[in-house]
C-alpha positions, -999 to +999 in steps of 0.1 A: -165-200-294-195-177-299-209-166-333-186-139-346-213-112-347-218-108-309-203-117-276-215-145-254-210-143-216-199-180-215-170-172-239-158-143-218-160-164-187-139-191-204-111-165-209-102-167-172-076-194-178-062-178-209-056-145-190-030-163-168-010-169-200-003-132-204+034-131-195+035-096-180+006-076-166+000-042-182+025-015-174+043-036-148+079-045-142+079-083-136+091-095-102+128-099-099+135-080-131+160-057-113+169-072-080+162-109-082+131-129-073+118-122-038+088-128-017+068-097-006+039-092+017+029-061-002+003-062-030+019-056-064+045-071-086+070-044-095+091-014-086+086+023-090+115+046-097+123+067-066+155+087-070+192+087-081+222+086-059+260+082-064+273+047-068+288+032-037+311+001-035+289-030-031+259-015-051+243-038-077+258-027-110+226-036-128+211-005-111+235+020-127+218+047-147+240+050-177+225+081-190+230+100-157+264+085-154+275+098-188+260+132-182+275+137-147+308+118-155+306+097-124+286+065-116+250+070-104+224+043-096+186+043-097+167+037-065+133+020-065+106+015-040+082-014-041+050-008-061+022-016-037-007-013-061-014-006-098-051+000-105-062-011-139-088+009-159-102-003-192-121+018-217-137-005-244-155+008-275-188-009-284-202+016-308-216+009-342-183+017-360-168-013-342-195-035-357-175-045-388-156-076-398-147-095-430-135-127-414-137-146-381-153-119-359-164-083-357-141-056-343-165-052-315-162-089-306-124-087-307-125-056-285-148-074-260-124-104-258-094-080-253-112-062-225-123-095-208-087-109-209-074-077-193-101-078-167-094-114-158-057-106-156-065-079-131-087-104-112-058-129-110-033-102-098-057-086-073-054-051-088-082-027-084-103-028-116-123-001-133-140+002-167-159+024-190-180+006-217-186+030-246-219+024-264-238+044-290-262+059-264-246+050-231-213+052-212-214+025-185-190+035-158-174+013-131-150+031-107-119+012-096-128-014-070-116-048-059-118-071-090-139-097-072-165-070-068-162-054-102-154-081-127-189-095-133-207-061-136-180-051-161-184-082-182-222-079-181-221-044-194-197-053-222-219-081-233-251-060-229-239-031-251-224-054-276-257-072-280-274-040-291-252-036-322-271-058-346-303-038-340-284-005-342-269-016-375-304-025-389-316+010-379-286+030-392-282+042-356-261+073-350-237+072-321-243+100-296-211+097-275-177+104-289-144+090-278-134+125-265-166+125-244-157+092-228-121+102-221-133+134-204-158+114-183-132+090-169-106+116-159-119+118-123-122+080-121-085+072-127-064+070-096-029+085-099-004+059-110-029+036-126-028+019-160-053+028-186-061+005-216-082+019-244-097-006-268-111+011-299-106+017-336-101+054-328-121+065-358-130+097-341-096+106-325-095+144-326-078+174-310-100+171-279-088+135-275-052+146-278-056+171-250-074+148-226-049+119-233-019+143-227-035+153-194-041+117-184-006+107-194+008+129-166-012+108-141-011+073-155+004+049-181-018+045-212-019+017-238-041+020-269-052-013-284-061-002-319-086-027-332-089-031-369-100-053-398-071-060-422-092-063-453-071-036-470-042-060-469-062-088-486-079-071-515-079-092-547-063-078-579-097-081-596-133-084-587-158-061-570-157-045-536-191-037-520-192-010-494-219+004-472-215+032-446-240+056-431-268+049-456-244+052-485-237+020-506-213+015-535-199-012-556-163-006-568-146-026-595-111-036-583-079-037-602-043-045-590-035-007-591-066+003-571-061-025-545-025-014-540-037+022-537-063+014-511-038-006-491-013+022-492-039+049-481-053+028-452-017+019-441-008+056-442-039+066-422-031+040-395+005+051-393-006+087-388-030+076-361-003+057-343+021+086-344-006+109-331-012+087-301+025+082-295+031+120-295+009+123-264+027+095-246+004+065-255+019+031-261+002+016-292-006-021-298-026-034-327-054-060-325-065-075-358-101-087-355-096-116-379-069-132-357-071-148-322-067-121-296-046-138-270-015-144-292-016-108-302-015-096-266+014-119-260+034-105-289+065-084-282+055-047-282+079-031-306+073+004-292+076-003-255+103-029-258+086-053-234+060-079-233+024-070-222 
């Protein structure tokens, strides 16, 4: 694999095979989950809910909507139509705040690998693919197109903006584009019914983000891949913690009490961030930068109750 500080194109290209190991494409119902395996000429792998109707003898009991049945006091079933296409759009953060890591790799590298795996999965499935790569000074936009046309330009922009981070770090560069700015810019690029994956540490999640995400949720399904370094869980009971952020440096003597307090405060902040995203309809998954990305994408999603 590449050095942990930056991404290498060869490593992102090598993820093509790994992407096929993702059990369930983003936001999709796997084929046959409701009506049995079948062969279809239509592009897509799942079903969209269409309407409810009364149960009739011979209907598949697996289609019964139990909530509607209980409310109306008679059996009702859910009708589905075949999903013909599910465009995939990825927003990946490659700003300076993502250039941090205490083991294995930077958050920016983990985010790049996550985006590459999602993009390759879209390529395998034939879904239209779009992307916005959020850099400190640039938002590289790629409207949804056929993945064979869009994949390489997207991977190139992820690698290009990631490669700028060491220089930006040395210069104490200030990011000029916020997450809210990026979300606002992609509103017109998202086809209705698409799936949006946002890969970031969400350090600048604010009320403007909340409003745009709530608006987008009415048009598409959204998953947030909150990318973090878990150093707060691994602080020693004694020693020194060196910290540097925005031209301010400090050395903090650690104790068992202080380490526990730091862990508790960071955990609380992440929990509040997660609940904030969920309130506007966003499914939340966590990507720990110090762990391999693929197994984390394969883990059961406790909030959605399904595999990615």
